[in-house]
SEPASE-737112 format. One record per residue (C-alpha): x, y, z; residue number from 0. Coordinates in nm, 3 decimals. Example, Ala and Ser with C-alpha at 12.3 -4.5 7.8 and 13.67 -1.06 7.14 Angstrom:
% residues 2
@u:1.230 v:-0.450 w:0.780 doba:0
@u:1.367 v:-0.106 w:0.714 doba:1
***
This chain:
% residues 164
@u:2.111 v:-2.970 w:0.071 doba:0
@u:2.023 v:-2.956 w:-0.304 doba:1
@u:2.176 v:-2.656 w:-0.527 doba:2
@u:1.821 v:-2.526 w:-0.600 doba:3
@u:1.760 v:-2.459 w:-0.217 doba:4
@u:2.101 v:-2.320 w:-0.169 doba:5
@u:2.046 v:-2.085 w:-0.465 doba:6
@u:1.701 v:-1.978 w:-0.316 doba:7
@u:1.840 v:-1.916 w:0.035 doba:8
@u:2.123 v:-1.705 w:-0.108 doba:9
@u:1.858 v:-1.477 w:-0.313 doba:10
@u:1.674 v:-1.437 w:-0.009 doba:11
@u:1.954 v:-1.332 w:0.194 doba:12
@u:2.073 v:-1.078 w:-0.058 doba:13
@u:1.722 v:-0.929 w:-0.059 doba:14
@u:1.696 v:-0.915 w:0.319 doba:15
@u:2.058 v:-0.738 w:0.300 doba:16
@u:1.934 v:-0.502 w:0.037 doba:17
@u:1.618 v:-0.407 w:0.246 doba:18
@u:1.830 v:-0.372 w:0.579 doba:19
@u:2.068 v:-0.118 w:0.367 doba:20
@u:1.801 v:0.079 w:0.223 doba:21
@u:1.622 v:0.107 w:0.556 doba:22
@u:1.984 v:0.218 w:0.735 doba:23
@u:2.032 v:0.477 w:0.479 doba:24
@u:1.700 v:0.607 w:0.493 doba:25
@u:1.728 v:0.607 w:0.903 doba:26
@u:2.059 v:0.833 w:0.814 doba:27
@u:1.953 v:1.051 w:0.534 doba:28
@u:1.581 v:1.151 w:0.592 doba:29
@u:1.561 v:1.435 w:0.831 doba:30
@u:1.265 v:1.413 w:1.086 doba:31
@u:1.085 v:1.726 w:1.190 doba:32
@u:1.122 v:1.830 w:1.524 doba:33
@u:0.784 v:1.873 w:1.701 doba:34
@u:0.705 v:2.194 w:1.869 doba:35
@u:0.925 v:2.396 w:1.651 doba:36
@u:0.669 v:2.707 w:1.587 doba:37
@u:0.633 v:2.873 w:1.283 doba:38
@u:0.773 v:3.221 w:1.201 doba:39
@u:0.417 v:3.319 w:1.087 doba:40
@u:0.101 v:3.102 w:1.031 doba:41
@u:-0.046 v:3.129 w:0.673 doba:42
@u:-0.374 v:2.971 w:0.607 doba:43
@u:-0.315 v:2.621 w:0.523 doba:44
@u:-0.593 v:2.388 w:0.319 doba:45
@u:-0.561 v:2.021 w:0.416 doba:46
@u:-0.676 v:1.811 w:0.125 doba:47
@u:-0.777 v:1.458 w:0.137 doba:48
@u:-0.887 v:1.251 w:-0.168 doba:49
@u:-1.092 v:0.964 w:-0.017 doba:50
@u:-1.242 v:0.650 w:-0.241 doba:51
@u:-1.371 v:0.389 w:-0.009 doba:52
@u:-1.186 v:0.482 w:0.319 doba:53
@u:-1.412 v:0.381 w:0.594 doba:54
@u:-1.184 v:0.182 w:0.764 doba:55
@u:-0.923 v:0.456 w:0.791 doba:56
@u:-1.135 v:0.774 w:0.734 doba:57
@u:-1.234 v:0.867 w:1.073 doba:58
@u:-0.919 v:0.839 w:1.274 doba:59
@u:-0.750 v:1.046 w:0.973 doba:60
@u:-0.973 v:1.336 w:1.033 doba:61
@u:-0.990 v:1.327 w:1.403 doba:62
@u:-0.601 v:1.373 w:1.389 doba:63
@u:-0.623 v:1.631 w:1.138 doba:64
@u:-0.896 v:1.838 w:1.311 doba:65
@u:-0.679 v:1.820 w:1.627 doba:66
@u:-0.357 v:2.025 w:1.471 doba:67
@u:-0.226 v:2.249 w:1.710 doba:68
@u:-0.207 v:2.536 w:1.423 doba:69
@u:-0.440 v:2.857 w:1.442 doba:70
@u:-0.567 v:2.863 w:1.094 doba:71
@u:-0.674 v:2.568 w:0.860 doba:72
@u:-0.931 v:2.402 w:0.670 doba:73
@u:-0.964 v:2.017 w:0.595 doba:74
@u:-1.131 v:1.953 w:0.262 doba:75
@u:-1.224 v:1.570 w:0.149 doba:76
@u:-1.326 v:1.508 w:-0.197 doba:77
@u:-1.536 v:1.183 w:-0.183 doba:78
@u:-1.411 v:1.020 w:-0.500 doba:79
@u:-1.720 v:0.770 w:-0.563 doba:80
@u:-1.703 v:0.551 w:-0.264 doba:81
@u:-1.922 v:0.260 w:-0.261 doba:82
@u:-1.885 v:0.223 w:0.119 doba:83
@u:-2.008 v:0.419 w:0.399 doba:84
@u:-1.738 v:0.725 w:0.349 doba:85
@u:-1.986 v:0.965 w:0.259 doba:86
@u:-2.166 v:0.861 w:0.564 doba:87
@u:-1.894 v:0.914 w:0.787 doba:88
@u:-1.794 v:1.249 w:0.618 doba:89
@u:-2.179 v:1.388 w:0.685 doba:90
@u:-2.165 v:1.290 w:1.021 doba:91
@u:-1.826 v:1.434 w:1.101 doba:92
@u:-1.888 v:1.743 w:0.922 doba:93
@u:-2.216 v:1.817 w:1.118 doba:94
@u:-2.118 v:2.089 w:1.370 doba:95
@u:-1.756 v:2.118 w:1.261 doba:96
@u:-1.685 v:2.430 w:1.047 doba:97
@u:-1.318 v:2.329 w:0.995 doba:98
@u:-1.432 v:2.017 w:0.765 doba:99
@u:-1.592 v:2.044 w:0.441 doba:100
@u:-1.656 v:1.765 w:0.194 doba:101
@u:-1.799 v:1.715 w:-0.170 doba:102
@u:-1.818 v:1.435 w:-0.408 doba:103
@u:-1.634 v:1.452 w:-0.727 doba:104
@u:-1.781 v:1.497 w:-1.051 doba:105
@u:-1.778 v:1.244 w:-1.338 doba:106
@u:-1.428 v:1.194 w:-1.454 doba:107
@u:-1.350 v:1.380 w:-1.743 doba:108
@u:-1.189 v:1.208 w:-2.028 doba:109
@u:-0.805 v:1.169 w:-1.983 doba:110
@u:-0.801 v:1.211 w:-1.601 doba:111
@u:-0.722 v:0.935 w:-1.334 doba:112
@u:-0.956 v:0.908 w:-1.050 doba:113
@u:-0.720 v:1.022 w:-0.760 doba:114
@u:-0.563 v:1.279 w:-0.976 doba:115
@u:-0.906 v:1.447 w:-1.057 doba:116
@u:-0.963 v:1.448 w:-0.707 doba:117
@u:-0.650 v:1.633 w:-0.604 doba:118
@u:-0.726 v:1.846 w:-0.881 doba:119
@u:-1.095 v:1.949 w:-0.772 doba:120
@u:-0.960 v:1.982 w:-0.420 doba:121
@u:-0.695 v:2.240 w:-0.502 doba:122
@u:-0.996 v:2.422 w:-0.675 doba:123
@u:-1.184 v:2.462 w:-0.391 doba:124
@u:-0.905 v:2.523 w:-0.137 doba:125
@u:-0.875 v:2.870 w:0.033 doba:126
@u:-0.517 v:2.811 w:0.174 doba:127
@u:-0.196 v:3.015 w:0.110 doba:128
@u:-0.030 v:2.627 w:0.149 doba:129
@u:-0.190 v:2.317 w:0.034 doba:130
@u:-0.097 v:1.991 w:0.234 doba:131
@u:-0.232 v:1.691 w:0.029 doba:132
@u:-0.260 v:1.364 w:0.258 doba:133
@u:-0.413 v:1.052 w:0.166 doba:134
@u:-0.714 v:0.921 w:0.382 doba:135
@u:-0.554 v:0.629 w:0.577 doba:136
@u:-0.288 v:0.837 w:0.762 doba:137
@u:-0.284 v:0.983 w:1.127 doba:138
@u:-0.120 v:1.277 w:1.228 doba:139
@u:0.065 v:1.423 w:1.504 doba:140
@u:-0.126 v:1.729 w:1.662 doba:141
@u:0.193 v:1.906 w:1.602 doba:142
@u:0.257 v:1.782 w:1.252 doba:143
@u:0.112 v:2.065 w:1.047 doba:144
@u:0.283 v:2.340 w:1.284 doba:145
@u:0.624 v:2.143 w:1.231 doba:146
@u:0.556 v:2.119 w:0.850 doba:147
@u:0.504 v:2.507 w:0.785 doba:148
@u:0.805 v:2.569 w:1.021 doba:149
@u:1.018 v:2.346 w:0.801 doba:150
@u:0.910 v:2.513 w:0.472 doba:151
@u:0.984 v:2.845 w:0.611 doba:152
@u:1.304 v:2.731 w:0.733 doba:153
@u:1.390 v:2.607 w:0.374 doba:154
@u:1.269 v:2.898 w:0.196 doba:155
@u:1.491 v:3.158 w:0.412 doba:156
@u:1.783 v:3.256 w:0.207 doba:157
@u:2.132 v:3.111 w:0.328 doba:158
@u:2.341 v:3.341 w:0.515 doba:159
@u:2.620 v:3.510 w:0.308 doba:160
@u:2.953 v:3.320 w:0.408 doba:161
@u:3.218 v:3.538 w:0.576 doba:162
@u:3.514 v:3.641 w:0.345 doba:163
***
């Protein structure tokens, strides 16, 4: 075996080892939310979805968001200049569903990037006490919103005073 091939194999094995160690550290360090943990109270939440050319993943995303087991929320979608069937999917899904509202973003102001401006426009229209931004190609567990709000409330709670 020549030296160049051996160096290549060593580099690939080294990269794989780094990826594996990163995966292991993430599995240990990142805490998963427990589904079914109810929040202490249920603030109104605006779920905000910027979407540009998302015809492939938009419907499953919105269906999963609209099925959240949470009493008070809205789903707002900003169509950020899509050139595919995103607008048609939004119009179809919004018919008869009061919890879903969509709009097309305005012309991009100077100095703004598309997704940043879409998120800003969504936040401007949101009515929620809490804002949850998510991408349009994700699918959410029905208890994801309740678990996220419960976790937020747990982390905001002041730590107990240590005993002397």
